[in-house]
N, C-alpha and C positions, 0 to 999 in steps of 0.2 A: 442417247444410248446407254445401254444398261445392260450386266450381266449379275445374277442373283443382287446382292445387296451393294455390290459397287456401281455408281451412278457418276456417268460423265455428263456432265451438258457440255454440249456446243456449241462456243457464245459466235456471235457476229460480230468479225474482227473488225468489217469496214466503218460501224457503227460505234462500237466502243472505242477505236482508232479515233475518231472524229472529234472524241470529248477531250477538252484541254486536259483535262487534269493525266490521261492515259498519253496523248502526246508528248506533254513535259514531264514525264517520267523519262522515258526511253524504253518503258519494260513491253513485253510482249504482253497482251491482254489478258490472256489468262494469267499471268504473273500479277499484274498489275491488281486486275479484279479479286485473286485467291487473297492478298494482302488485306484488302478491303474489307471482305466478308471476316478473316481471321480479326481484323480488329474492331469487328460489331459483333464477335461472340461465335463464330459459326468456324469450328475446325473442318478444313479444305486441303488442300494440293493442288497445284497446276502441272496438266497430261499434257503436255506440249503444248503449240501458240496458242491454239484457240479452245481447250478444252479444261474447264475443273472440273477435279473428281470430288465426289462423297462417296464414305466408307462407312454408313450409318451400323451400327451393331446389328443382329439379328435380333435382338431384342427393344429395339425401338419402338415407342408408342406412337400413336396418335399426336396427342398432344405436342412432343417431341419434333416429329415430324411436320408438322403445322408451325410451328416456332421457325425451325431451319428454313420451310419457306416464305415463312415472312421476312426472316431475316435478310434471304436472299431476294426477295422482292426488295425489300425496301434499299438494298444496299442500291441494284441496279436503276432504279429509279430517282435515286439523289440530284 
């Protein structure tokens, strides 16, 4: 989902909730993932139980976008 530079990634709650770390946290998938992404260096906000929102600046460079996607991918595949 996207509107301008505001991007909402809709999560597969079933898959994330099946992870032991998410289940043990007792938190919604979006809040758990947002905390993990922040710990890994990517500033995001949860937006409901299954959406993580990115709000990149309008002057975002290709290198910054690539780094953000790398962090997102790395965090999801731990």
